[in-house]
C-alpha positions in Angstrom: -7.1 -7.9 37.8 -5.5 -5.3 40.7 -2.5 -5.3 39.7 0.2 -3.1 41.3 2.2 -0.9 39.0 5.5 -0.5 39.8 7.3 0.7 36.5 4.7 3.4 34.9 5.3 2.3 31.3 4.4 -1.7 32.4 1.0 -0.9 33.1 0.6 0.6 29.7 2.3 -2.0 27.6 -0.1 -4.7 29.4 -3.1 -2.4 28.6 -2.0 -2.3 25.8 -1.5 -6.2 24.8 -4.2 -6.9 26.6 -6.4 -4.2 24.1 -4.6 -6.2 21.2 -5.6 -9.2 22.6 -9.2 -8.5 22.5 -9.2 -7.2 18.9 -7.9 -10.2 17.8 -9.8 -12.2 19.6 -12.8 -10.5 18.4 -11.7 -11.6 14.7 -11.4 -15.4 15.4 -15.6 -16.0 15.5 -15.6 -15.2 11.9 -12.6 -16.6 10.6 -13.4 -20.5 12.7 -17.1 -20.4 10.9 -15.6 -19.3 7.8 -13.0 -21.7 8.3 -15.6 -24.5 9.4 -18.0 -23.8 6.1 -15.4 -24.1 3.9 -14.2 -27.7 5.7 -18.0 -28.2 5.0 -18.0 -27.6 1.6 -14.3 -29.8 1.2 -16.1 -32.3 3.2 -19.1 -32.4 1.1 -16.9 -32.4 -2.2 -14.9 -35.3 -1.5 -18.0 -36.9 -0.3 -19.3 -36.5 -4.3 -16.3 -37.2 -5.8 -15.6 -41.0 -3.7 -19.3 -41.5 -4.9 -18.6 -41.0 -8.5 -15.6 -43.2 -8.0 -17.8 -45.9 -6.6 -20.3 -45.3 -9.6 -17.6 -45.6 -12.1 -16.1 -49.1 -10.1 -19.3 -50.4 -10.3 -20.1 -49.4 -14.2 -16.8 -50.9 -15.1 -17.8 -54.1 -12.6 -21.0 -54.4 -15.0 -18.8 -54.0 -18.7 -16.6 -56.4 -17.3 -19.2 -59.2 -17.8 -19.7 -58.1 -21.7 -16.0 -57.2 -22.2 -13.5 -56.7 -20.2 -11.6 -57.9 -16.9 -12.2 -56.6 -13.6 -9.8 -54.2 -12.8 -8.6 -53.3 -9.4 -7.3 -49.9 -10.2 -10.5 -47.4 -9.9 -11.1 -49.5 -6.4 -7.2 -48.8 -5.2 -7.8 -44.9 -6.4 -10.7 -45.2 -4.1 -9.8 -46.8 -1.5 -6.2 -44.4 -1.3 -8.3 -41.3 -1.5 -10.4 -42.8 1.4 -7.1 -42.9 3.3 -5.8 -39.7 2.9 -8.8 -38.1 3.3 -9.2 -39.8 6.7 -5.6 -39.3 7.2 -6.8 -35.3 6.9 -9.5 -35.5 8.8 -6.9 -36.6 12.0 -3.9 -34.4 11.4 -6.6 -31.8 11.6 -8.0 -32.9 14.2 -4.5 -32.9 16.5 -4.5 -30.2 15.2 -6.7 -28.7 16.1 -6.4 -30.3 19.7 -3.5 -29.3 20.1 -3.7 -25.6 19.7 -6.6 -25.9 22.2 -4.5 -27.6 24.9 -1.5 -25.1 24.1 -4.3 -22.3 25.0 -6.1 -23.8 27.7 -2.5 -24.2 29.1 -1.7 -20.4 28.5 -4.9 -19.2 30.3 -4.4 -21.3 33.1 -0.5 -20.1 33.8 -2.2 -16.5 33.3 -4.9 -17.6 36.1 -2.5 -19.3 38.4 -0.1 -16.2 38.4 -3.1 -13.2 38.3 -3.9 -15.7 41.4 -0.4 -15.5 43.3 -0.7 -11.2 42.4 -3.6 -11.0 44.2 -3.0 -13.4 46.8 0.2 -11.1 47.8 -1.6 -8.1 47.6 -4.6 -9.5 49.7 -1.5 -10.7 52.4 -0.1 -7.0 52.0 -3.8 -5.2 52.8 -4.2 -7.9 55.9 -0.4 -6.6 57.0 -1.1 -2.9 56.4 -4.5 -3.5 58.0 -3.3 -5.2 61.0 -0.3 -2.3 61.7 -2.5 0.2 61.0 -5.0 -1.1 63.8 -2.5 -2.1 66.4 -0.7 1.7 65.8 -4.7 2.4 66.4 -4.6 0.8 69.7 -0.8 2.0 70.6 -2.2 6.2 70.1 -5.1 5.1 71.5 -3.8 3.7 75.1 -1.0 6.7 74.9 -4.4 9.5 74.3 -6.0 7.7 77.8 -2.6 7.8 79.4 -1.9 10.9 79.1 -5.3 12.2 79.9 -5.0 10.0 83.2 -4.2 12.3 86.2 -3.5 9.5 88.7 -1.5 7.6 86.8 0.8 10.6 85.4 2.2 10.7 88.8 
C-alpha cells in the first residue's frame, strides 16, 4: 500500500474513503449478528406456526371420522406456507451469495490494482538503482582516470 501520490488531494481523498470504509466495516459485524438472530427468531415462529397447522389438521382429521368430511384446505395451507418459506429462504441464500461474490470480486480487483501499482513502483526503483549504480561506476572510473598520471598523457 505504498502508493505515490502525484496529486496532493488524491491521497487525502483515498485515506478518508478508507477510514470511512473501515468504520462501516466495524459496524457491520453487530448488525449481521442481530440479523442472524432475527432470522432464527422468524424460523422458530415459522416452525411453531407449521406445528400448529399440522396439529389442527390432525384434529380435523380425527373429527372427520365422526362429524365432517376430510378437509384438504388446511393441508393445502400448510404446504403453501412451507413452499413460501422455502422459497424465501432460497432467495435469501441467493442474495447472500451474490453479496459475497460481489465483495470478493471487488477485493480481487483492488488487490490486482495494488499489485500492479507495487510492481510498477518496484520496476521504477530497480531502474533508479541501476541508473545510480551505473553513475557511480562512471564517477569512480573518471576519478580513477583523473588520479592516474601515466594515463593522462
